[in-house]
C-alpha positions in Angstrom: -6.2 -11.0 -13.9 -4.9 -8.0 -15.6 -2.1 -5.7 -14.6 -2.2 -2.0 -15.3 1.4 0.1 -15.6 0.9 3.8 -15.3 3.6 4.9 -17.8 6.3 7.4 -16.2 5.9 11.1 -17.4 7.8 11.8 -20.4 7.8 8.5 -21.6 5.4 7.0 -24.4 1.9 7.0 -23.6 2.7 8.9 -20.4 1.4 12.0 -19.1 3.4 15.2 -20.1 6.6 16.0 -17.6 5.1 19.6 -16.7 1.9 20.7 -16.0 -0.8 20.5 -18.7 -4.7 20.4 -19.3 -4.7 17.2 -21.3 -7.5 15.2 -19.2 -5.4 12.1 -19.9 -2.6 13.2 -18.2 -4.5 14.5 -15.3 -6.1 10.8 -14.8 -3.0 8.8 -15.0 -1.4 11.5 -12.4 -4.6 11.0 -10.1 -4.1 7.2 -10.7 -0.6 7.4 -9.6 -1.5 9.2 -6.6 -3.8 6.6 -5.3 -3.1 4.4 -2.2 -2.8 0.5 -2.4 -5.8 -1.1 -0.6 -3.3 -3.4 1.3 -0.1 -1.6 2.1 -1.5 1.9 1.8 1.6 3.2 -0.4 1.0 5.4 -3.3 1.0 3.6 -6.5 3.2 6.1 -8.3 4.4 5.8 -12.0 5.5 2.6 -13.5 4.3 0.4 -10.7 2.4 -2.9 -11.7 -1.4 -2.4 -10.3 -4.0 -5.3 -10.3 -7.5 -6.2 -8.8 -10.4 -4.4 -7.7 -10.0 -2.7 -5.2 -6.6 -1.8 -7.0 -3.4 -3.5 -5.0 0.3 -3.5 -6.2 1.2 -6.6 -7.9 3.5 -7.5 -5.1 0.7 -6.7 -2.6 -1.8 -9.2 -4.4 1.1 -11.8 -4.9 1.7 -11.5 -0.9 -1.9 -11.9 -0.2 -2.3 -15.1 -2.7 0.7 -16.5 -1.2 -0.3 -16.0 2.6 -4.1 -17.5 1.7 -2.3 -20.4 0.3 -3.7 -19.8 -3.4 -2.5 -22.8 -5.5 1.1 -22.2 -7.0 -0.7 -22.4 -10.2 -2.8 -19.8 -9.8 -2.1 -16.9 -12.4 -1.2 -14.5 -9.4 1.8 -16.6 -8.7 3.4 -16.0 -12.3 6.4 -13.6 -12.0 5.7 -10.1 -13.4 7.0 -10.1 -17.1 9.9 -8.2 -17.7 10.4 -6.5 -21.2 13.4 -8.0 -22.8 13.9 -5.4 -25.7 17.4 -7.0 -26.7 15.6 -9.6 -29.0 12.8 -7.4 -30.4 13.8 -6.5 -33.9 10.3 -4.8 -34.8 8.4 -5.2 -38.2 11.4 -3.8 -40.5 14.3 -5.5 -41.2 
C-alpha cells in the first residue's frame, strides 16, 4: 500500500508559498483541501495519506486494527520517520 505526503508550501517539491499559476501547485493545494473519507478532516500539508478512497494513514491503521487485520499486515507497520542525522549523501 502506498503512502503519499503532500509537501508543505515552500519546501522542496512543495507548492509555492504565495499564489501562483503553476498547475502542480494548484493540484497539491487541491489535494490538501480534500477530506478523509473516514474522519472527514482535511488532509492538509505534510500528512500521510493512503488508500482509495483516500484516508489519513492513521485512520487506515485504526480501521485495520478494528477490523482485526493480522498484525503482520503492512497497514500496521509504523509510519517511517526520516532520520537525517545519519544521512551523508553521495559526497564525502
